[in-house]
SEVEXMAR-903004 format. One record per residue: residue number from 1; residue in three letters; x, z, y of N, C-alpha, C, O in turn. Coordinates in Angstrom, 2 decimals. Atoms other than C-alpha are relative to their C-alpha. Layout:
   num   residuo      n.c1      n.c3      n.c2     ca.c1     ca.c3     ca.c2      c.c1      c.c3      c.c2      o.c1      o.c3      o.c2
   NUM       ALA         X         Z         Y         X         Z         Y         X         Z         Y         X         Z         Y
...
This chain:
   num   residuo      n.c1      n.c3      n.c2     ca.c1     ca.c3     ca.c2      c.c1      c.c3      c.c2      o.c1      o.c3      o.c2
     1       MET      0.95      1.52      0.64     -8.30     -1.10     -1.67     -1.59      1.06      0.33     -1.71      2.07      1.01
     2       ILE      1.48     -0.51      0.46    -12.31     -0.27     -2.55      0.02      0.12     -1.58      0.56     -0.80     -2.22
     3       GLU     -0.04      0.16      0.98    -12.81      0.79     -5.79     -1.67      0.22     -0.22     -2.33      0.69      0.71
     4       VAL      1.16      0.03      0.52    -16.09      0.72     -7.41     -0.13      0.51     -1.44      0.70     -0.03     -2.16
     5       ARG     -0.24      0.20      0.99    -16.96      2.14    -10.62     -1.17      0.57     -1.00     -1.63      1.71     -1.00
     6       GLY      1.29     -0.49      0.67    -19.73      2.31    -13.00     -1.26      0.75      0.88     -2.02      1.65      0.55
     7       LEU      0.95     -0.01     -1.04    -21.82      2.41    -10.03     -1.73     -0.26      0.04     -1.91     -1.44     -0.28
     8       THR      0.86      0.08      0.95    -25.51      2.64    -10.70     -1.10      0.80      1.15     -0.66      1.87      1.56
     9       LYS      0.72     -0.53     -0.92    -28.51      3.61     -8.15     -1.66     -0.69     -0.56     -2.07     -1.85     -0.53
    10       ARG      1.22      0.17      0.15    -32.05      4.05     -9.34     -1.08     -0.09      1.22     -0.46      0.32      2.20
    11       TYR      0.79     -0.67     -0.56    -35.08      4.32     -7.22     -1.56     -0.17     -0.67     -2.26     -1.19     -0.76
    12       GLY      1.08      0.12      0.84    -37.97      5.36     -9.15      0.16     -0.50     -1.27      0.94      0.11     -2.01
    13       GLU     -0.23      0.78      1.01    -38.28      2.87    -11.97      0.45     -1.83      0.24      0.19     -2.92     -0.27
    14       VAL     -0.55      1.32     -0.50    -36.51      0.28    -10.19      1.40      0.07      0.17      1.94      0.76      1.03
    15       LEU     -1.80      0.17      0.65    -32.68     -0.57    -11.56      0.40     -1.03      1.73     -0.02     -2.14      2.05
    16       ALA     -0.47      0.82     -0.97    -31.08     -1.69     -8.24      1.61     -0.58     -0.25      2.19     -1.66     -0.08
    17       VAL     -1.38      0.27      0.12    -27.74     -1.31     -9.07      0.35      0.67     -1.48      0.12      1.81     -1.90
    18       ASP      0.30     -0.92      1.32    -26.95     -1.02    -12.60      1.90     -0.44     -0.39      2.61     -1.44     -0.29
    19       ASP     -1.56      0.02      0.48    -23.35     -0.21    -13.87      1.31     -0.55      0.54      2.29     -0.67     -0.20
    20       LEU     -0.93      1.08     -0.41    -21.06     -2.23    -11.49      1.50      0.65      0.19      1.65      1.76      0.70
    21       THR     -1.38      0.33     -0.10    -17.39     -2.52    -11.53      0.96     -0.46      0.39      1.74     -0.94     -0.43
    22       PHE     -1.30      0.86      0.10    -14.80     -3.86     -9.79      0.73      0.35      1.43      0.22      0.79      2.46
    23       GLY     -0.27     -0.25     -2.16    -12.36     -3.64     -6.50      0.76     -0.86      0.46      1.25     -1.83     -0.12
    24       VAL     -0.13      0.91     -1.42    -11.34     -5.07     -3.56      1.60     -0.05      0.12      2.10      1.07      0.22
    25       ARG     -1.22     -0.84     -0.56     -7.77     -5.16     -2.86      0.39     -0.58      1.85     -0.48     -1.08      2.56
    26       ALA      0.06      0.18     -1.35     -6.09     -5.71      0.79      1.03     -1.12     -0.08      1.71     -1.19     -1.10
    27       GLY     -0.17      1.58     -0.26     -4.74     -9.21      1.87     -0.76     -1.57     -0.35     -0.30     -2.71     -0.45
    28       GLU      0.44      1.21      0.52     -7.17    -11.47      0.89     -1.68      0.53      0.40     -2.08      1.69      0.48
    29       VAL      1.01     -0.42     -0.37    -10.74    -11.98      1.90     -1.03      0.06     -1.39     -1.00     -1.03     -1.96
    30       THR      0.98     -0.14      1.04    -13.39    -11.07     -1.02     -1.45     -0.15      0.34     -2.15      0.65      0.96
    31       GLY      1.36     -0.39     -0.33    -16.60    -12.26     -1.00     -1.24      0.53     -1.31     -1.31      0.23     -2.51
    32       PHE      1.15     -0.96      0.81    -19.74    -10.00     -2.40     -1.04     -1.05     -0.54     -2.15     -0.62     -0.24
    33       LEU      1.37      1.24      0.20    -22.22    -13.09     -3.60     -1.16      0.36     -0.96     -0.96      1.09     -1.94
    34       GLY      0.83     -0.29      0.91    -25.48    -13.00     -5.15     -1.29     -0.42      1.02     -1.18     -0.63      2.23
    35       PRO      1.07      0.33     -0.84    -29.25    -13.84     -4.18     -0.62      1.18      0.83     -0.10      2.29      0.80
    36       ASN      0.24     -1.20     -0.72    -31.36    -11.75     -1.81     -0.49      0.94     -1.35     -0.82      0.40     -2.40
    37       GLY      0.71     -1.11      0.95    -32.56     -8.69     -3.98      1.34      0.18     -1.02      1.09      0.95     -1.94
    38       ALA     -0.43     -0.07      1.16    -29.65     -8.88     -6.18      0.76      1.52     -0.10      1.12      2.00     -1.17
    39       GLY     -0.56     -1.49     -0.19    -28.18     -5.26     -4.87      1.07      0.27      0.53      1.54      1.37      0.26
    40       LYS     -0.63     -0.02     -0.74    -25.49     -6.16     -2.39      0.09      0.93      1.05      1.00      1.72      1.33
    41       SER      0.08     -0.95     -1.39    -26.65     -4.53      0.62     -0.18      1.75     -0.69      0.38      2.73     -0.19
    42       THR     -0.11     -1.44      0.85    -27.36     -1.32     -1.79      0.98      0.03     -0.40      1.00      1.26     -0.30
    43       THR     -1.58     -0.30      0.39    -23.68     -1.24     -3.05      0.83      0.31      1.00      1.70      1.18      1.01
    44       LEU     -1.30     -0.41     -1.17    -21.96     -1.50      0.21     -1.15      1.45      0.67     -0.33      2.29      1.05
    45       ARG      0.47     -0.72     -0.70    -24.55      1.06      1.76      0.70      1.59     -0.93      1.13      2.63     -0.43
    46       MET     -0.74     -1.38      0.59    -23.23      3.63     -1.28      1.60      0.05      0.29      2.17      1.13      0.41
    47       VAL     -1.70      0.54     -0.33    -19.42      2.24     -0.58     -0.20      1.05      1.35      0.45      2.09      1.48
    48       LEU     -0.32     -0.92     -0.87    -20.20      3.80      2.51     -0.72      1.39      0.56     -0.91      1.77      1.72
    49       GLY      0.84     -1.10      0.35    -22.01      6.75      1.79     -1.39      0.15      0.91     -1.92      1.24      1.16
    50       LEU      1.42     -0.14     -0.50    -25.25      5.89      3.60     -1.28      0.39     -1.05     -2.38      0.93     -0.87
    51       ASP      1.00     -0.52      1.31    -26.82      6.26      0.05      0.46      0.54     -1.03      1.53      0.02     -1.35
    52       ALA     -0.46     -0.66      1.19    -26.29      8.46     -2.99     -0.43     -1.02     -0.81     -1.45     -1.71     -0.85
    53       ALA      0.56      0.53      1.29    -25.56      7.00     -6.17     -0.92      0.65     -0.82     -1.50      1.62     -0.33
    54       SER      0.52     -0.68      0.55    -27.33      7.94     -8.98      1.06     -0.01     -1.02      0.87      0.57     -2.08
    55       SER     -0.95     -0.19      1.66    -24.39      7.60    -11.46      1.06     -0.95      0.82      0.76     -1.81      1.65
    56       GLY     -1.30      0.55     -0.10    -20.58      6.49    -11.01      0.70      0.18      1.82      0.08      0.69      2.76
    57       THR     -0.66     -0.71     -1.33    -18.21      6.96     -7.83      0.44     -1.65      0.59      0.54     -2.70     -0.05
    58       ALA     -0.40      1.30     -1.12    -17.19      4.27     -4.78      1.06      0.81      0.85      0.71      1.77      1.54
    59       THR     -0.79     -0.55     -1.06    -14.10      5.23     -2.93      0.61     -1.10      0.72      0.63     -2.25      0.26
    60       VAL     -0.77      0.77     -0.68    -12.10      3.76     -0.13      1.22      0.31      0.07      1.18      1.52      0.26
    61       GLN     -1.11     -0.34     -0.06     -8.54      4.07     -0.04      0.28      1.94     -0.57      0.66      2.99     -0.05
    62       GLY     -0.32     -1.41      0.30     -8.59      6.75     -2.74     -1.21      1.14      0.15     -1.31      1.81     -0.88
    63       ARG      0.67     -0.67     -0.28    -11.25      8.86     -1.43     -1.54     -0.75      0.63     -1.65     -1.79      1.28
    64       PRO      1.57      0.22     -0.28    -15.35      8.77     -0.95      0.05     -0.52      1.59      1.05     -0.28      2.27
    65       TYR     -0.10     -0.26     -1.44    -16.31      7.80      2.62     -0.11      1.08      1.33      0.26      1.21      2.50
    66       SER      0.49     -1.34     -0.68    -17.71     10.92      3.49      1.09      0.69     -0.13      1.24      1.30      0.93
    67       ALA     -1.38     -0.61     -0.06    -14.58     12.41      2.86      1.41     -0.32      1.03      2.35      0.45      1.21
    68       GLN     -0.85      0.61     -0.96    -12.49     10.27      5.38     -0.12      0.75      1.17     -1.22      1.07      1.61
    69       PRO     -0.09     -0.78     -1.07    -11.24     12.19      8.29     -0.11     -0.25      0.77     -0.04      0.74      1.50
    70       ALA      0.09      1.02     -1.08    -11.67      9.72     10.86     -0.86     -1.20     -0.83     -0.44     -2.03     -1.64
    71       PRO      0.91      1.14      0.76    -14.35      7.52      9.60      0.62     -1.53      0.55      1.37     -2.26     -0.09
    72       LEU     -0.18      0.90     -0.76    -14.03      4.87     12.11      1.52     -0.96     -0.04      1.75     -2.17      0.08
    73       LYS     -1.33      0.42     -0.09    -10.34      4.70     11.91      0.70     -0.44     -1.64      1.86     -0.70     -1.95
    74       ALA     -0.25      0.21      1.29    -10.65      4.10      8.15     -0.70     -1.36     -0.22      0.04     -2.34     -0.23
    75       VAL      1.14      0.88      0.42    -13.62      1.68      7.37     -0.59     -0.47      1.31     -1.04      0.37      2.10
    76       GLY      1.23      0.43     -0.99    -15.47     -0.56      9.97     -0.63     -0.79     -1.23     -0.25     -1.06     -2.37
    77       ALA      1.44      0.28      0.72    -18.67     -1.89      8.77     -1.01     -0.76      0.89     -1.55     -0.27      1.89
    78       LEU      1.18      0.57     -0.81    -21.07     -4.47     10.01     -1.61     -0.20     -1.33     -2.08     -1.15     -1.96
    79       LEU      1.78      0.00      0.75    -24.72     -3.54      8.03     -1.15     -0.54      0.63     -1.75     -1.57      0.35
    80       ASP      0.94      0.13     -1.18    -27.05     -3.31     10.80     -0.17     -0.45      1.40     -0.68      0.27      2.26
    81       PRO     -0.16      0.37     -1.43    -26.55     -5.56     13.92     -0.97      0.96      1.10     -0.44      1.34      2.15
    82       GLY      0.47      0.02     -0.78    -29.79     -4.16     15.40      0.33      1.73      0.21     -0.31      2.38      1.04
    83       ALA      0.33     -1.25      0.05    -28.88     -0.65     14.84      0.91      0.74      1.71      1.96      1.38      1.79
    84       VAL     -0.41     -0.23     -1.28    -28.10      0.07     18.47     -0.92      0.01      1.44     -1.41     -0.97      1.99
    85       LEU      1.04     -0.03     -1.39    -30.13      1.55     21.72      0.04     -0.78      0.70      1.00     -0.99      1.45
    86       PRO      0.16      1.21     -0.72    -31.92     -1.52     23.06      0.46      0.28      1.62      0.88     -0.66      2.29
    87       SER      0.36     -0.22     -1.40    -31.95      0.40     26.68      1.60      0.07      0.28      1.97     -0.37      1.37
    88       ARG     -1.30      0.04     -0.16    -27.99      1.00     26.15      0.87     -1.26      0.28      0.46     -2.33     -0.15
    89       THR     -0.95      0.88     -0.41    -24.99     -1.09     27.53      0.55     -0.52     -1.07      0.54      0.20     -2.07
    90       ALA     -1.43      0.44      1.65    -22.48     -3.18     24.70      1.02      1.41      0.70      1.15      2.31     -0.13
    91       PHE     -0.84     -0.25     -0.71    -20.27     -1.37     26.82      0.22      1.43     -0.24      1.20      1.93     -0.80
    92       HIS      0.26     -1.18      0.77    -21.51      1.95     26.39     -0.37      0.31     -1.10     -0.11      1.45     -1.49
    93       HIS      0.22     -0.22      1.67    -22.60      1.86     23.04      1.36      0.12     -0.88      1.44      0.77     -1.92
    94       LEU     -1.51      0.26      0.42    -18.81      1.06     22.27      0.64      1.65      0.51      1.14      2.51     -0.22
    95       LEU     -0.53     -1.35     -0.91    -17.79      4.08     24.67     -0.43      0.91     -0.87      0.45      1.41     -1.56
    96       ALA      0.32     -1.06      1.11    -19.54      6.38     22.53      0.25      0.07     -0.90      0.53      1.23     -1.21
    97       LEU     -0.42     -0.11      1.01    -18.77      5.49     19.42      1.50      0.25      0.06      2.07      0.74     -0.92
    98       ALA     -1.61     -0.06      0.45    -14.94      5.45     20.26      0.12      1.93      0.85      1.14      2.60      0.69
    99       ALA     -0.35     -1.37     -0.66    -15.38      9.14     22.38     -0.76      0.89     -1.49     -0.44      2.08     -1.46
   100       GLY      0.52     -0.42      0.87    -17.33     10.18     19.09      1.57      0.20     -1.26      1.87      1.24     -1.83
   101       ASN     -0.99      0.28      1.05    -14.23      9.13     16.70      1.51      0.07      0.42      2.45     -0.24     -0.30
   102       GLY     -1.50      0.05     -0.29    -11.12      9.70     18.99      0.92     -0.89      0.47      2.14     -0.77      0.45
   103       ILE     -0.94      1.15     -0.10    -10.23      6.34     20.17      0.19     -0.10      1.36     -0.41      0.70      2.09
   104       PRO     -0.39     -0.01     -1.57     -9.11      5.62     23.45     -1.12     -1.03      0.52     -1.65     -2.00     -0.03
   105       ARG      0.64      0.85     -0.57    -11.04      4.39     25.95      0.16     -1.50      0.44     -0.92     -2.08      0.63
   106       GLY     -0.70      1.21     -0.23     -9.24      1.06     26.78     -0.03     -0.97     -1.22      0.24     -2.15     -1.04
   107       ARG      0.11      0.61      1.14     -9.78      0.09     22.85     -0.96     -0.70      0.14     -0.94     -1.77     -0.47
   108       VAL      1.18      0.70     -0.20    -13.38     -0.92     24.21      0.08     -1.09      0.36     -0.33     -2.06     -0.27
   109       SER      0.03      1.46     -0.96    -12.72     -3.51     26.77      0.53     -0.89     -0.93     -0.03     -1.98     -0.88
   110       GLN     -0.68      0.63      0.99    -10.27     -4.91     23.70     -0.86     -0.70     -1.00     -0.75     -1.89     -1.28
   111       VAL      0.89      0.48      1.02    -12.91     -5.26     21.16     -0.99     -0.80      0.65     -1.57     -1.67     -0.01
   112       LEU      1.13      0.98     -0.21    -15.35     -6.81     23.51      0.85     -0.96      0.34      0.35     -1.97     -0.14
   113       ALA     -0.59      1.57     -0.04    -12.78     -9.68     24.52      0.35     -0.79     -1.36      0.40     -1.99     -1.61
   114       GLU     -0.11      0.79      1.48    -12.11    -10.17     20.96     -1.01     -0.41     -0.41     -0.87     -1.52     -0.93
   115       VAL      1.07      0.61      0.45    -15.50    -10.69     20.07     -0.62     -1.00      0.71     -1.06     -1.96      0.07
   116       GLY     -0.09      0.74     -0.90    -16.21    -12.39     23.43     -1.32      0.18      0.45     -2.00     -0.83      0.59
   117       LEU      0.46     -1.06     -0.71    -18.50    -10.00     24.86      0.10      0.42      1.50     -0.87      0.61      2.24
   118       GLU     -0.91     -0.83     -1.47    -16.64     -8.67     28.05     -1.01     -0.85      1.01     -1.79     -0.08      1.55
   119       LYS      1.06      0.17     -0.96    -18.90    -11.10     30.43     -1.07      0.46     -0.15     -1.65      0.57      0.93
   120       VAL      1.43     -0.78     -0.01    -22.06     -9.48     29.32      0.29      1.49     -0.27     -0.75      2.10     -0.52
   121       ALA     -0.37     -1.42      0.70    -20.53     -5.95     28.32     -1.47      0.83      0.46     -2.23      1.44     -0.29
   122       ARG      0.77     -0.84     -0.75    -22.93     -4.54     31.41     -1.56     -0.16     -0.32     -2.48      0.61     -0.05
   123       ARG      1.15     -0.07      0.79    -25.67     -5.72     29.72     -1.16      0.35     -1.15     -1.06      0.09     -2.35
   124       ARG      0.92     -0.68      1.23    -28.76     -4.10     27.91      0.30     -0.28     -1.24      1.03     -1.26     -1.09
   125       ALA     -0.25      0.20      1.30    -28.29     -4.37     24.19     -1.54     -0.93     -0.56     -1.66     -1.93     -1.27
   126       GLY      1.17      0.18     -0.18    -31.64     -4.92     24.23     -0.70     -1.42      0.41     -1.79     -1.76     -0.05
   127       THR      0.13      0.89     -0.83    -31.62     -8.10     26.50      0.94     -1.03     -1.25      0.98     -2.25     -1.09
   128       TYR     -1.09      1.42      0.63    -28.94     -9.91     23.51     -0.60     -0.47     -1.05     -1.33      0.25     -1.74
   129       SER      0.38      0.84      1.41    -29.65    -12.75     20.71      0.49      0.95     -0.92      1.15      1.98     -0.79
   130       LEU     -0.54     -0.46      0.79    -29.24    -12.08     17.79      1.19     -0.17     -0.80      1.61      0.49     -1.75
   131       GLY     -1.40      0.06      0.03    -26.04    -13.64     17.72      0.81      0.66      0.59      1.90      0.91      0.08
   132       MET     -0.69     -0.57     -0.75    -24.92    -11.93     20.40     -0.03      1.92     -0.64      0.89      2.71     -0.44
   133       ARG     -0.03     -1.15      0.77    -25.95     -8.62     18.40      0.71      0.26     -0.94      1.34      1.32     -1.02
   134       GLN     -1.32      0.33      0.88    -23.90     -9.52     15.79      1.49     -0.11     -0.09      2.30      0.02     -1.01
   135       ARG     -1.43     -0.16     -0.28    -20.88     -9.82     17.64     -0.18      1.27      0.29      0.47      1.96     -0.51
   136       LEU     -0.14     -1.40     -0.29    -21.64     -6.34     19.19      0.15      0.98     -1.33      0.63      2.11     -1.20
   137       GLY      0.08     -0.46      1.33    -22.01     -5.38     15.29      1.38      0.00     -0.58      1.76      0.84     -1.39
   138       ILE     -1.30      0.60      0.51    -18.84     -6.65     14.52      1.27      0.89      0.86      2.22      1.54      0.43
   139       ALA     -0.93     -0.89     -0.84    -17.09     -5.16     17.51      0.12      1.49     -0.02      1.15      2.12      0.24
   140       ALA     -0.40     -1.08      0.25    -17.79     -2.10     16.90      0.69      0.39     -1.69      1.37      1.40     -1.94
   141       ALA     -0.90     -0.38      1.26    -16.54     -2.30     13.03      1.36      0.00      0.49      2.10      0.89      0.06
   142       LEU     -1.27      0.19     -0.31    -13.41     -3.46     14.77      0.59      1.09      0.59      1.75      1.34      0.29
   143       LEU     -0.25     -0.92     -0.68    -13.36     -0.53     17.08      1.21      0.92      0.09      1.83      1.09      1.14
   144       GLY     -0.29     -0.91      0.49    -11.42      2.15     15.00      1.64     -1.02     -0.33      2.62     -0.41     -0.77
   145       ASP     -1.06      0.18      0.85     -8.65     -0.64     14.12      0.41      0.45     -1.13      1.48      0.99     -1.39
   146       PRO      0.04      0.09      1.57     -9.32     -0.57     10.62      0.59     -0.24     -1.02      0.68     -1.46     -1.04
   147       PRO     -0.51      0.78      0.89     -7.51     -0.97      7.38     -1.23     -0.71     -1.00     -1.20     -1.62     -1.83
   148       VAL      0.95      1.21      1.22    -10.63     -2.13      5.60     -1.09     -0.08      0.73     -1.35      0.83      1.52
   149       LEU      1.12      0.37     -0.23    -13.66     -3.71      6.41     -0.96     -1.09     -0.52     -0.62     -2.27     -0.60
   150       VAL      1.41      0.10      0.44    -17.02     -4.53      5.16     -0.93     -0.47      1.12     -1.27      0.12      2.14
   151       PHE      1.10      0.60     -1.04    -19.50     -7.22      6.71     -0.75     -0.05     -0.89     -0.25     -0.16     -2.01
   152       ASP      0.96      0.60      0.73    -22.71     -7.80      5.23     -0.99     -1.18      0.80     -1.65     -1.07      1.83
   153       GLU      0.30      0.66     -0.64    -23.81    -10.81      5.74      0.17     -0.68      1.82     -0.74     -1.09      2.55
   154       PRO     -0.14      0.17     -1.44    -21.85    -11.56      9.31     -0.13     -1.27      0.70      0.21     -1.57      1.84
   155       LEU      0.54      0.95     -0.95    -23.32    -14.78      9.63     -0.96     -0.43      0.68     -1.14     -1.44      1.36
   156       ASN      1.14      0.70     -0.57    -26.45    -14.39     10.41     -0.53     -0.02      1.72     -0.64      0.99      2.41
   157       GLY      0.34      0.12     -1.32    -27.48    -15.33     13.71      1.08     -0.77      1.13      0.93     -0.94      2.34
   158       LEU     -1.11      0.47     -0.73    -24.34    -16.90     14.80     -0.06     -1.40      0.30     -0.66     -1.81     -0.69
   159       ASP     -0.14      1.46     -0.18    -24.04    -20.76     15.97      0.88     -0.73     -0.34      1.59      0.28     -0.34
   160       PRO     -0.75      0.80      0.33    -21.77    -23.04     15.01      1.35      0.46      0.37      2.16      0.73     -0.52
   161       GLU     -0.99     -0.39     -0.05    -19.05    -22.05     16.98      0.44      1.57     -0.19      1.61      1.93     -0.36
   162       GLY     -0.33     -1.05      0.89    -19.31    -18.66     15.95      0.22      0.54     -1.15      1.02      1.43     -1.42
   163       ILE     -0.47      0.31      1.47    -19.61    -19.19     12.40      1.79     -0.39      0.01      2.51      0.47     -0.50
   164       VAL     -1.26      0.47      0.21    -15.99    -21.10     12.67      0.74      1.65      0.79      1.84      2.05      0.40
   165       TRP     -1.30     -1.12     -0.76    -14.58    -17.73     15.06     -0.23      1.27     -1.28      0.63      2.13     -1.43
   166       ILE      0.04     -1.38      0.59    -15.91    -15.10     12.48      0.81     -0.37     -1.52      1.24      0.62     -2.13
   167       ARG     -0.40      0.03      0.80    -14.50    -16.78      9.58      2.09     -0.55      0.46      3.13     -0.74     -0.18
   168       SER     -1.37     -0.28     -0.51    -11.33    -17.07     11.50      0.72      1.46      0.21      1.91      1.71      0.05
   169       LEU     -0.30     -1.21      0.03    -11.24    -13.59     12.03      0.29      0.64     -1.05      1.29      1.36     -1.02
   170       MET      0.26     -0.76      1.20    -12.00    -12.27      8.56      1.25     -0.07     -0.92      1.71      0.72     -1.75
   171       ARG     -1.14      0.52      1.31     -9.09    -14.55      6.92      1.34      0.45      1.09      2.48      0.38      0.65
   172       GLY     -0.77     -0.43     -0.71     -7.21    -13.24     10.04      0.69      1.59     -0.40      1.87      1.90     -0.61
   173       MET      0.26     -1.08      0.52     -7.83     -9.88      9.10      0.98      0.38     -1.34      1.77      1.33     -1.40
   174       ALA     -0.25      0.03      1.46     -6.85    -10.48      5.30      1.37     -0.01      0.35      2.18      0.87      0.08
   175       ALA     -1.78      0.28     -0.37     -3.45    -11.98      6.73      0.65      0.96      0.53      1.88      0.89      0.51
   176       GLU     -0.64     -1.31     -0.35     -2.75     -8.68      8.15      0.11      0.78     -0.87      0.51      1.88     -0.49
   177       GLY     -0.07     -0.86      0.99     -2.85     -7.19      4.74     -1.18      1.31     -0.10     -1.06      2.35     -0.74
   178       ARG      1.48     -0.89     -0.20     -6.61     -5.42      5.65     -0.37     -0.64     -1.28     -0.06     -1.71     -1.80
   179       VAL      0.65      0.44      1.17     -8.76     -5.01      2.70     -1.76     -0.55      0.88     -2.48      0.17      1.58
   180       VAL      1.32      0.57     -0.46    -12.07     -7.54      3.69     -0.71     -0.43     -1.13     -0.34     -1.20     -2.03
   181       LEU      1.29      0.23      0.97    -15.41     -7.46      1.78     -0.90     -0.32      1.17     -1.10      0.33      2.19
   182       MET      0.76      0.74     -1.09    -17.80    -10.28      3.46     -1.33     -0.10     -1.03     -0.96     -0.88     -1.91
   183       SER      0.94      0.05      0.75    -21.48    -10.01      1.37     -0.67     -1.52      0.55     -0.85     -1.87      1.72
   184       SER      1.18      0.99     -0.60    -23.58    -13.22      1.38     -0.59     -0.58     -0.97     -0.07     -0.49     -2.09
   185       HIS      0.89      1.06      1.18    -26.27    -15.58     -0.62      0.41     -1.20      0.18     -0.32     -1.90     -0.53
   186       LEU     -0.46      0.99     -0.02    -24.46    -18.59      0.26      1.57     -0.25     -0.14      2.53      0.02      0.57
   187       MET     -1.06      0.89      0.71    -22.01    -20.50     -2.08      0.80     -0.46      1.07      1.92      0.01      1.30
   188       SER     -0.49      0.43     -0.85    -21.34    -22.47      0.62      0.89      0.28      0.83      1.83     -0.49      1.06
   189       GLU     -0.56     -0.87     -0.69    -20.05    -20.12      2.77      1.13      0.49     -0.77      2.22      0.41     -0.21
   190       MET     -0.89     -0.50      0.74    -18.05    -18.64      0.09      1.19     -0.77      0.03      2.28     -0.51      0.52
   191       GLU     -1.25      0.84     -0.21    -16.07    -21.34     -0.34      0.97     -0.54      0.89      2.03     -1.14      0.75
   192       LEU     -0.62      0.12     -1.76    -15.18    -21.60      3.30      0.53      0.97      0.52      1.04      0.91      1.64
   193       THR     -0.87     -1.39     -0.78    -13.81    -18.24      3.92      0.42      0.82     -1.44      1.40      1.56     -1.35
   194       ALA     -0.64     -1.30      0.86    -13.30    -16.19      0.57      1.06     -0.61     -1.12      1.03     -1.76     -1.56
   195       ASP     -0.76      0.32      0.45    -10.32    -15.86     -1.46     -0.22      0.38     -1.36      0.22     -0.33     -2.26
   196       HIS      0.64     -0.33      1.12    -11.87    -13.99     -4.21     -1.26      0.27     -0.32     -1.90      0.71      0.64
   197       LEU      1.65      0.01     -0.26    -15.46    -13.84     -5.39     -0.38      1.44     -0.60      0.60      2.14     -0.90
   198       ILE      0.36     -1.04      1.10    -17.27    -10.90     -7.27     -1.60     -0.15      0.42     -2.12      0.28      1.45
   199       VAL      1.21      0.20     -0.32    -20.90    -12.22     -7.96     -0.92      0.62     -0.58     -0.73      0.39     -1.77
   200       VAL      1.07     -0.43      0.53    -24.30    -10.13     -8.90     -0.86     -0.63     -0.07     -1.26     -1.61      0.55
   201       GLY      1.74      0.66      0.35    -27.33    -10.70    -10.31     -1.11      1.25     -0.60     -1.01      1.76     -1.72
   202       ARG      0.68     -0.72      0.14    -29.82     -8.49    -10.36      0.53      1.73     -0.30      0.36      2.54     -1.21
   203       GLY     -0.97     -1.56      0.29    -27.67     -5.19     -9.75      1.31     -0.15     -1.27      2.32      0.54     -1.40
   204       LYS     -1.42      0.37      0.71    -25.34     -6.70    -12.43      1.00     -0.85      0.32      0.92     -1.99      0.78
   205       LEU     -1.51      1.14     -0.16    -21.77     -7.96    -12.27      0.12     -1.34     -1.26      0.01     -1.31     -2.48
   206       ILE      0.12      1.33      0.66    -21.53    -11.58    -13.38      0.97     -0.75      0.24      1.02     -1.77     -0.45
   207       ALA     -1.52      0.02     -0.30    -18.19    -12.17    -12.01      0.64      0.37      0.76      0.19      0.73      1.85
   208       ASP     -1.28     -0.67     -0.95    -14.94    -11.08    -10.60      1.28     -0.65      0.10      2.29     -0.01     -0.19
   209       THR     -0.76      1.03      0.22    -12.80    -14.20    -10.26      0.82     -0.04      1.27      0.74      0.71      2.24
   210       THR     -0.68      0.38     -1.10    -10.27    -15.97     -8.15     -1.33     -1.29      0.54     -1.97     -1.76     -0.41
   211       MET      0.46      0.80     -0.43    -12.34    -18.46     -6.08      0.02     -1.43     -0.32     -0.95     -2.17     -0.46
   212       LYS     -0.28      1.14      0.66    -10.61    -21.36     -7.16     -0.36     -0.05     -1.68     -0.86     -1.10     -2.09
   213       ASP      0.47     -0.01      0.96    -11.19    -20.29    -10.82     -1.44     -0.38     -0.03     -1.97     -1.29     -0.66
   214       PHE      1.23      0.27     -0.21    -14.44    -19.97     -9.77     -0.89     -1.27     -0.27     -1.55     -1.57     -1.26
   215       ILE     -0.23      1.01     -0.09    -14.89    -22.92     -8.75      0.07     -1.50     -1.26     -0.75     -2.33     -1.64
   216       GLU     -0.54      0.85      1.00    -13.04    -25.02    -11.27     -0.95      0.06     -1.51     -1.07     -0.86     -2.32
   217       ALA      0.68     -0.54      1.34    -15.18    -23.24    -14.20     -1.31     -0.35      0.17     -1.94     -0.46     -0.89
   218       HIS      1.25      0.43     -0.38    -18.34    -24.22    -12.65     -0.22     -1.23      0.12     -1.13     -1.65     -0.59
   219       SER     -0.97      1.41      0.07    -17.00    -27.72    -11.84     -0.24     -0.53     -1.31     -1.02     -1.48     -1.35
   220       GLU     -0.32      0.16      0.99    -16.38    -27.97    -15.35     -1.31     -0.23     -1.11     -1.41     -1.07     -2.01
   221       ARG      1.16      0.33      0.45    -19.78    -27.45    -16.50     -1.04     -0.88      0.37     -2.01     -1.31     -0.27
   222       GLU      0.84      1.58     -0.23    -21.22    -30.12    -14.61      0.12     -1.26     -0.42     -0.75     -2.11     -0.63
   223       VAL     -1.33      1.12      0.58    -18.84    -32.54    -15.69     -1.10     -0.30     -1.19     -0.83     -1.10     -2.08
């Protein structure tokens, strides 16, 4: 699972993440909900070792991400779908990732088919639409067949068919017993996808509860 304990991040005088503590369990989709600027992406970057915490800890399967012996086989993450050389084809982008992480070449074709990019795999990534780049980012996250998946705003750029597909993918991965954490600023999307909900605002934890209990509690307030 993912364990966050007392996680804090300061940028000068700005407190972006304020003493966050929560856990993400296997076997369910956990939604990470908050408005833009709430500290979601900063938190995910600290979980994935891309930003250093000012204080506190974040571990995946009991160890920091930086201590994972084979990172792509431990955690699959989608943070920035544009993080690919525009002159490189989707196939060769994934092939380079596979080669650097001891992943068999055949896995590249498998994940391209899984995300629906097999017919455009030899096109340069710079010619891709936002939705196609999003699918390529998801393919990279799936490449190592990891037990933990982290998706930051995974619906961005996807058409209605793609949205249905990514919901099904995340729920299927959770049903296999994986850890699935997805961030979004859309409560409507969380209702359709998440089993558990972690809500943050201005870097602070607001709620850590099941989706069912969260909806019931807020429905009672509106009555």
